[in-house]
N, C-alpha and C positions, 0 to 999 in steps of 0.2 A: 367438339374439339376444344381443348384448352389453348387459346391463342397465345398466351404468354409463353407457354412451354413450346409451342410450335415455332414461334418467332425467335426465341432465344439463340439457337444455333446460327441463324442467319445474321443476327446482330453481331455475334462473335466473329463470324467470317468477315463481315464488313470492317470491323475494327482491326482485325489482324492484317487484312489486305492493305488497309490504309497505312498502317505502321510500316509494312514491308515496302510498299511503293514509295512512301516518303523517305524511307531509308535508302532506297536506290537513288533518289534525287540528291540526298546528302552526300552519298559516296562520290558522285560526280563533283560536287562542290569541294570535298576534301582533296580530290585529285586535281583541282583547278581546271576541270573540264566543263564544257558547256553541257548542261543537262537537257536531254530531250523532254524532260517532265517539267512543266511550268507549275502545276499544282494538282492536288488529288482531293476528291471529295467522295463521299459514300452515303448510302441510305438503305434502309429496309423498306420495302413497299408496304404501305399501310394496309391494315386488314380489309378496309372497304375496297381498295384497289385490287387486292388479291382476289376477293370474291367476285368483283365485277369482271376482271379479266378471265377468270376461270369460267364464268357464266358465258361471256362473249365467245370464248374458244371451245365451249361445250366440254370442259374438262371436269371429270367427276372429282368430288372432294378428296377421295382416297388416292387420286393420281396427281394432285397438285405438286407434291414434292418432286416428282419425276418429270413433269411436263411444263411447269412454269419455270423458265430459266432466269428470270430477273427479279426474284423476290429479294435477293441480296444483290445490290448493284454498287459498283465502284466506278468512278469516272476519272480518267487521266486526261488532263488538258495540256496540249503542247503548243509551242509557238509556230512550228512549221509542219507542212504535210509530211515531209520525209522523216520528221521526228516520230510521227505516228508509227511508221513501219519499223523504226529503230526500237521503239517500246515493244512492239509485237515480237520482234526477234528476241528481246531480252526475256519476255514472258515465256517464250518457247524453250529458252535455255534453263529455266527454273525447274527444280525437282520437288518442290513442296506442294504442287497441285498438277492435275492433268487437264490439258486442253481437249475438249470434246467437240467443239465446233467453232468455226470462224465465219464472220459475216462482214464482208468488205463492202460497206455502203459508200465508199469513197469513189472507187472505180465504177461501181454499179449503184448509183444513188437511187433513193426511193422516188416514187412518182411525185411526192410532195416537195422534193428538193432536198430532203434530209440526207446529210452525209455524216458518217462516223464509222469507226471500225469496232465491231463487237467480238469479244473473245469470251466464249462460254467455257467455264471450267468446272471440274469436280474438285472440291476443296475438302480435305480431311480435317475435321474439327474435333477437338477433344471435349467430350461432355462427361458428366458424372456417371453416365451409363457406358462409357467407352467411346471409341472413335465413331464419328458419323460423317458420311460423305454428303456434302451439301452442294447443290448446283448454285453457281453464281455467275454474274455477267460483269465483265470489265469493258467499259466503253472508252475508246481512245479517240480524241478529236482535237482540232485546233481551237484557239480562242474564238476565231470568227465562226466556226461551225457550232461552237458551244453557245455563243450569243444568239445565233439564229434558232437553234433547237430549243433553247430555254423559252424564247418568245413564242415559238410554234406550239410548245407544250401548254403554255398559258392560254393561248387562243383555243386550242383543242378542249381545254378544261371549260373555258367560258361557253363555247358553243356545243358542248357535249359531243365532240367528234364530228360535228357537221358545220365546218367553217364555211361561211358564205363564199360564193364563186369569186367575187371580186377580190376579197381578202386572200383567198387561195392563190390567185394569179399574182398578186403583189408579193406574197410569201415566196413563190417560185422565183420571181425576179430577184428578190432579196437574197435567196439561196445562191443564185448564180453570181450575184455581185460579191457575196461573201467569199465564194470560191475563187473568183477573179482576184480578190484582195490577197488570198492565200498564195495564189500562183505568182503574183507580182512580188510579194514579200520573199518568196522562195528564191527569186532571181537575185535578190540582194542580201541573201542570208549571211554570207561571209562578212559583208560590210556591217550588218547589224550586230553580229556576234563579236566582231572586233571592237566596235564601239562600246558594247556592253562590258567587254573585258577591260578596256581603258577606264571606263567609269568605276568598275569594281576595284581596280588597282588604286585609283585616286581615293576611293572611300577607305580602303585598307590603310593607306598612308595617313589619312586623317586620324585613324584610330591609334596609330603608333604613339607611344609616350614621347613627349618632347625632351630632348637632352638638356642637361643643365638645370 
């Protein structure tokens, strides 16, 4: 298998999705609305990770494209939990890709404490050989969930997926603390957003040219 040729469509999907999702964020800003999207990142899974995951899940090389859902991955990070569901609704209203599966790890968290909302899509990408349908994963989570998941991912890498029991229990407690933070912040969401609007109005005034 030529890995450069194999990876190319996935890289294209990630770049196109990032542009579209960042565009959604800018549209909210143009309309002076609070955007549910804080920031967007994306990546293509490295060759070594693809091979390792396929081996772990007993996926034959010829079935990798159909069975590995997260070779192309885009992450949307939000301020509040209900922003996540607002983004999911916006994704459902789009017509440039098809949603094939949803995984709500917020209402049904993983045993590790992991929380996030995953949307698996079929994305049509134009290649030199014509249209190709590519599987991609969009993860939507809060800033607190993202902080926790990033650290958990690092620990999993360090311990090759076998995190010591004591560290695991601390991670679980940290996951609950992060979710409590999200819940408390949601209760004062309107206050926070009003404060942010006031700040932005002041910043806009500073940018206005002075008369005379």
